[in-house]
NUTI-668196 format. One record per residue (C-alpha): x, y, z; residue number from 0. Coordinates in nm, 4 decimals. Layout:
<vexvos>
vexvo c1->X c2->Y c3->Z n->NUM $
...
</vexvos>
This chain:
<vexvos>
vexvo c1->-1.7994 c2->5.2944 c3->6.7354 n->0 $
vexvo c1->-1.9072 c2->5.4573 c3->6.4116 n->1 $
vexvo c1->-2.2476 c2->5.5439 c3->6.5575 n->2 $
vexvo c1->-2.0861 c2->5.6919 c3->6.8664 n->3 $
vexvo c1->-1.8757 c2->5.9210 c3->6.6497 n->4 $
vexvo c1->-2.1797 c2->6.0354 c3->6.4512 n->5 $
vexvo c1->-2.3039 c2->6.3796 c3->6.5442 n->6 $
vexvo c1->-2.6023 c2->6.5491 c3->6.3835 n->7 $
vexvo c1->-2.6068 c2->6.9160 c3->6.2889 n->8 $
vexvo c1->-2.8553 c2->6.9880 c3->6.5671 n->9 $
vexvo c1->-2.6343 c2->6.8087 c3->6.8170 n->10 $
vexvo c1->-2.3400 c2->7.0213 c3->6.7062 n->11 $
vexvo c1->-2.5561 c2->7.3317 c3->6.7373 n->12 $
vexvo c1->-2.6591 c2->7.2513 c3->7.0932 n->13 $
vexvo c1->-2.3089 c2->7.1367 c3->7.1896 n->14 $
vexvo c1->-2.1959 c2->6.8348 c3->7.3791 n->15 $
vexvo c1->-2.4090 c2->6.7255 c3->7.6735 n->16 $
vexvo c1->-2.3310 c2->6.8936 c3->8.0027 n->17 $
vexvo c1->-2.3641 c2->6.7278 c3->8.3414 n->18 $
vexvo c1->-2.6630 c2->6.9485 c3->8.4186 n->19 $
vexvo c1->-2.8372 c2->6.8495 c3->8.0926 n->20 $
vexvo c1->-2.7634 c2->6.4820 c3->8.1484 n->21 $
vexvo c1->-2.9000 c2->6.4892 c3->8.5018 n->22 $
vexvo c1->-3.2127 c2->6.6737 c3->8.3878 n->23 $
vexvo c1->-3.2785 c2->6.4351 c3->8.0998 n->24 $
vexvo c1->-3.1945 c2->6.1208 c3->8.2966 n->25 $
vexvo c1->-3.3713 c2->6.2156 c3->8.6181 n->26 $
vexvo c1->-3.5938 c2->5.9048 c3->8.6072 n->27 $
vexvo c1->-3.3047 c2->5.6624 c3->8.5567 n->28 $
vexvo c1->-3.2338 c2->5.4572 c3->8.8660 n->29 $
vexvo c1->-3.0213 c2->5.1968 c3->8.6856 n->30 $
vexvo c1->-2.7114 c2->5.4150 c3->8.7049 n->31 $
vexvo c1->-2.4749 c2->5.1182 c3->8.7525 n->32 $
vexvo c1->-2.6027 c2->4.9394 c3->8.4411 n->33 $
vexvo c1->-2.5948 c2->5.2650 c3->8.2454 n->34 $
vexvo c1->-2.2331 c2->5.3101 c3->8.3531 n->35 $
vexvo c1->-2.1417 c2->4.9591 c3->8.2379 n->36 $
vexvo c1->-2.2917 c2->5.0311 c3->7.8952 n->37 $
vexvo c1->-2.1049 c2->5.3628 c3->7.8835 n->38 $
vexvo c1->-1.7806 c2->5.1625 c3->7.9225 n->39 $
vexvo c1->-1.6995 c2->5.2757 c3->8.2743 n->40 $
vexvo c1->-1.5043 c2->4.9958 c3->8.4454 n->41 $
vexvo c1->-1.7030 c2->4.8013 c3->8.7025 n->42 $
vexvo c1->-1.4352 c2->4.8691 c3->8.9657 n->43 $
vexvo c1->-1.4870 c2->5.2440 c3->8.9173 n->44 $
vexvo c1->-1.8632 c2->5.2026 c3->8.9494 n->45 $
vexvo c1->-1.8179 c2->5.0021 c3->9.2693 n->46 $
vexvo c1->-1.5988 c2->5.2823 c3->9.4065 n->47 $
vexvo c1->-1.8643 c2->5.5399 c3->9.3127 n->48 $
vexvo c1->-2.1312 c2->5.3314 c3->9.4865 n->49 $
vexvo c1->-1.9205 c2->5.2971 c3->9.8016 n->50 $
vexvo c1->-1.8149 c2->5.6650 c3->9.8162 n->51 $
vexvo c1->-2.1728 c2->5.7851 c3->9.7674 n->52 $
vexvo c1->-2.3227 c2->5.5445 c3->10.0220 n->53 $
vexvo c1->-2.5485 c2->5.3792 c3->9.7617 n->54 $
vexvo c1->-2.7425 c2->5.7056 c3->9.7088 n->55 $
vexvo c1->-2.8836 c2->5.6662 c3->9.3560 n->56 $
vexvo c1->-2.8873 c2->6.0368 c3->9.2711 n->57 $
vexvo c1->-2.5342 c2->6.0998 c3->9.3950 n->58 $
vexvo c1->-2.4027 c2->5.7833 c3->9.2289 n->59 $
vexvo c1->-2.5660 c2->5.8734 c3->8.8973 n->60 $
vexvo c1->-2.4207 c2->6.2241 c3->8.9135 n->61 $
vexvo c1->-2.0699 c2->6.0957 c3->8.9808 n->62 $
vexvo c1->-2.0967 c2->5.8237 c3->8.7140 n->63 $
vexvo c1->-2.2064 c2->6.0752 c3->8.4489 n->64 $
vexvo c1->-1.9358 c2->6.3163 c3->8.5571 n->65 $
vexvo c1->-1.6814 c2->6.0359 c3->8.5193 n->66 $
vexvo c1->-1.8153 c2->5.9550 c3->8.1712 n->67 $
vexvo c1->-1.7913 c2->6.3189 c3->8.0623 n->68 $
vexvo c1->-1.4334 c2->6.3507 c3->8.1917 n->69 $
vexvo c1->-1.3085 c2->6.0315 c3->8.0304 n->70 $
vexvo c1->-1.4925 c2->6.0476 c3->7.7011 n->71 $
vexvo c1->-1.3314 c2->6.2731 c3->7.4386 n->72 $
vexvo c1->-1.6564 c2->6.2944 c3->7.2384 n->73 $
vexvo c1->-1.9587 c2->6.2491 c3->7.4658 n->74 $
vexvo c1->-2.2718 c2->6.2772 c3->7.2527 n->75 $
vexvo c1->-2.6453 c2->6.2569 c3->7.2900 n->76 $
vexvo c1->-2.6376 c2->5.9795 c3->7.0290 n->77 $
vexvo c1->-2.4327 c2->5.7673 c3->7.2703 n->78 $
vexvo c1->-2.6836 c2->5.8347 c3->7.5488 n->79 $
vexvo c1->-2.9769 c2->5.7432 c3->7.3211 n->80 $
vexvo c1->-2.8069 c2->5.4203 c3->7.2110 n->81 $
vexvo c1->-2.7192 c2->5.3293 c3->7.5681 n->82 $
vexvo c1->-3.0722 c2->5.3940 c3->7.6938 n->83 $
vexvo c1->-3.2074 c2->5.1694 c3->7.4182 n->84 $
vexvo c1->-2.9528 c2->4.9034 c3->7.5140 n->85 $
vexvo c1->-3.0683 c2->4.8992 c3->7.8778 n->86 $
vexvo c1->-3.4374 c2->4.8903 c3->7.7839 n->87 $
vexvo c1->-3.5237 c2->5.2568 c3->7.8402 n->88 $
vexvo c1->-3.6662 c2->5.2977 c3->7.4893 n->89 $
vexvo c1->-3.9275 c2->5.5573 c3->7.5782 n->90 $
vexvo c1->-3.6700 c2->5.7828 c3->7.7431 n->91 $
vexvo c1->-3.4285 c2->5.7246 c3->7.4545 n->92 $
vexvo c1->-3.6985 c2->5.8256 c3->7.2059 n->93 $
vexvo c1->-3.7822 c2->6.1415 c3->7.4018 n->94 $
vexvo c1->-3.4156 c2->6.2494 c3->7.4151 n->95 $
vexvo c1->-3.3641 c2->6.1600 c3->7.0477 n->96 $
vexvo c1->-3.6546 c2->6.3848 c3->6.9499 n->97 $
vexvo c1->-3.5336 c2->6.6651 c3->7.1733 n->98 $
vexvo c1->-3.1800 c2->6.6657 c3->7.0290 n->99 $
vexvo c1->-3.2571 c2->6.5551 c3->6.6732 n->100 $
vexvo c1->-3.0869 c2->6.2166 c3->6.7004 n->101 $
vexvo c1->-3.1906 c2->5.9645 c3->6.4325 n->102 $
vexvo c1->-3.3321 c2->5.6434 c3->6.5797 n->103 $
</vexvos>
């Protein structure tokens, strides 16, 4: 929780992540359901997203990230970097960390 609350100066300067930025930076992620679990979105909500978007990965990922942004009072790039590391997407996490000045 402490790491999730941590925000670097550069992160503050560039603001909180937007849906557009998230989709652009996570375009190669197909594991949207797992990412959602690690972002603390209830599994029942993820199942609903999957059903409503007819299993379309891009649409599901968009809706999952939108849900995360709406429900999270402090969405940060640090949280995204940590979550990507947690699901084994270390290369992508490193790239985003460098882009937004997140310590790894």
